[in-house]
Structure formats: C-alpha cells, structure tokens
ZAROZA-960640 format. One record per residue (C-alpha): residue in one letter; x, y, z; chain. Coordinates in nm, 3 decimals, decimal comma. Layout:
BEGIN
+------+---------+---------+---------+-----+
: type :    east :   north :      up : mol :
+------+---------+---------+---------+-----+
:    A :       X :       Y :       Z :   A :
...
+------+---------+---------+---------+-----+
//
This chain:
BEGIN
+------+---------+---------+---------+-----+
: type :    east :   north :      up : mol :
+------+---------+---------+---------+-----+
:    M :  -0,251 :   4,267 :   3,688 :   A :
:    V :  -0,236 :   3,940 :   3,499 :   A :
:    N :  -0,495 :   3,665 :   3,535 :   A :
:    K :  -0,455 :   3,293 :   3,482 :   A :
:    D :  -0,624 :   3,297 :   3,140 :   A :
:    Q :  -0,365 :   3,542 :   3,013 :   A :
:    V :  -0,077 :   3,332 :   3,148 :   A :
:    K :  -0,219 :   3,004 :   3,016 :   A :
:    G :  -0,287 :   3,166 :   2,680 :   A :
:    V :   0,068 :   3,291 :   2,639 :   A :
:    A :   0,205 :   2,952 :   2,750 :   A :
:    K :  -0,015 :   2,771 :   2,500 :   A :
:    Q :   0,100 :   3,005 :   2,223 :   A :
:    A :   0,463 :   2,929 :   2,307 :   A :
:    K :   0,395 :   2,555 :   2,315 :   A :
:    G :   0,221 :   2,583 :   1,979 :   A :
:    S :   0,514 :   2,771 :   1,828 :   A :
:    V :   0,753 :   2,498 :   1,939 :   A :
:    K :   0,527 :   2,221 :   1,807 :   A :
:    E :   0,486 :   2,401 :   1,477 :   A :
:    A :   0,864 :   2,445 :   1,440 :   A :
:    V :   0,929 :   2,079 :   1,527 :   A :
:    G :   0,667 :   1,974 :   1,274 :   A :
:    K :   0,830 :   2,185 :   1,003 :   A :
:    V :   1,180 :   2,056 :   1,081 :   A :
:    T :   1,075 :   1,691 :   1,093 :   A :
:    G :   0,837 :   1,718 :   0,799 :   A :
:    N :   0,549 :   1,603 :   1,020 :   A :
:    S :   0,250 :   1,801 :   0,896 :   A :
:    K :   0,024 :   1,664 :   1,171 :   A :
:    T :   0,250 :   1,808 :   1,443 :   A :
:    E :   0,282 :   2,134 :   1,253 :   A :
:    V :  -0,096 :   2,171 :   1,222 :   A :
:    S :  -0,140 :   2,078 :   1,588 :   A :
:    G :   0,107 :   2,351 :   1,680 :   A :
:    K :  -0,081 :   2,607 :   1,474 :   A :
:    A :  -0,405 :   2,504 :   1,644 :   A :
:    D :  -0,243 :   2,541 :   1,987 :   A :
:    K :  -0,123 :   2,889 :   1,893 :   A :
:    V :  -0,473 :   2,995 :   1,789 :   A :
:    E :  -0,624 :   2,844 :   2,104 :   A :
:    G :  -0,367 :   3,031 :   2,312 :   A :
:    K :  -0,445 :   3,361 :   2,140 :   A :
:    V :  -0,815 :   3,313 :   2,209 :   A :
:    Q :  -0,753 :   3,226 :   2,573 :   A :
:    K :  -0,529 :   3,530 :   2,620 :   A :
:    T :  -0,792 :   3,752 :   2,458 :   A :
:    V :  -1,052 :   3,618 :   2,702 :   A :
:    G :  -0,813 :   3,696 :   2,988 :   A :
:    D :  -0,754 :   4,046 :   2,853 :   A :
:    A :  -1,130 :   4,105 :   2,835 :   A :
:    K :  -1,173 :   3,984 :   3,194 :   A :
:    E :  -0,905 :   4,228 :   3,308 :   A :
:    K :  -1,073 :   4,518 :   3,128 :   A :
:    V :  -1,405 :   4,436 :   3,292 :   A :
:    K :  -1,239 :   4,404 :   3,632 :   A :
:    K :  -1,068 :   4,742 :   3,591 :   A :
:    A :  -1,392 :   4,904 :   3,476 :   A :
:    L :  -1,574 :   4,798 :   3,793 :   A :
+------+---------+---------+---------+-----+
//
C-alpha cells in the first residue's frame, strides 16, 4: 500500500526535475538549484513514507 508521504515525495521529485531542467535550459541557476532542492526534499519525504509503510507492515 502507498501512503501520502510516498505520493507527495514522488510528486515533489518530479516537480524538482522539471524545475531543474527549466533552469538549465533558461540559464537560470536559481531555478535550477531550487529544482535540485525540491528533488532532495522529495526523496527524503518518500523515504519517510517508505519507513512508515515498513513499520505498519511489521505491526
């Protein structure tokens, strides 16, 4: 089963990828860095969701 942290994390990673690509194409380093930060934040959020699922399954 998938929880909301996993879904939000994956969505944030996708948003970050798009922002990073737009930043690269437009030469806007601020947007590119913001996209990278969103990707990292999304990975962390998904990892938290994965951990919650493991705990839930263990109980």
